[in-house]
C-alpha positions in Angstrom: 19.0 -60.1 37.9 21.5 -57.6 36.6 20.6 -55.5 33.5 22.6 -56.2 30.3 24.7 -53.2 29.1 23.5 -51.2 26.2 24.5 -52.7 22.8 27.2 -50.0 22.4 28.8 -50.9 25.8 29.6 -54.6 25.0 33.3 -55.1 24.3 34.1 -56.6 20.9 36.0 -59.9 21.1 38.5 -58.8 18.4 40.1 -55.9 20.3 38.1 -55.4 23.5 36.8 -52.0 22.5 33.2 -51.1 22.7 31.3 -49.6 19.8 31.4 -46.2 21.6 35.2 -46.4 22.3 35.9 -47.3 18.6 33.7 -44.4 17.5 35.6 -41.9 19.7 38.9 -43.1 18.3 37.6 -42.8 14.8 36.3 -39.3 15.3 39.6 -38.3 17.1 41.7 -39.6 14.2 39.5 -37.9 11.6 39.6 -34.6 13.5 43.4 -34.8 13.9 43.7 -35.3 10.1 41.5 -32.2 9.5 43.7 -30.2 11.8 46.9 -31.2 10.0 48.0 -33.6 12.7 47.7 -31.1 15.6 46.2 -32.0 18.9 42.4 -32.0 19.2 40.9 -30.0 22.1 38.6 -32.2 24.2 35.7 -29.8 23.8 35.9 -30.0 20.0 36.1 -33.8 20.2 33.1 -33.9 22.6 31.0 -31.8 20.2 31.8 -34.1 17.3 31.3 -37.3 19.3 27.9 -36.0 20.5 26.8 -35.9 16.8 26.8 -39.7 17.0 25.8 -40.5 20.6 25.5 -38.5 23.8 28.3 -38.8 26.4 29.0 -36.4 29.2 32.2 -34.4 29.1 33.4 -36.1 32.2 32.7 -39.6 30.8 34.5 -38.7 27.5 37.6 -37.5 29.5 37.6 -40.7 31.5 37.3 -42.8 28.3 40.2 -40.9 26.7 42.3 -41.5 29.8 41.4 -45.2 29.7 42.3 -45.4 26.0 45.6 -43.7 26.6 44.9 -40.3 25.0 47.0 -37.5 26.5 45.6 -34.2 27.6 
């Protein structure tokens, strides 16, 4: 039998985002506001996201690409 995904990896029925994806977008938005609307370096975003949950830099980059964030 397959394992169920972690609680944070189950997409929400309202918008199809996982808890982790929603948190990344929230942290990205908050950091952009702090920087006066300027782009947020991925390394800076990664550090702030890791304060909430661990994600590898590669997985974060893949998630950002999937969510439509530009480099």
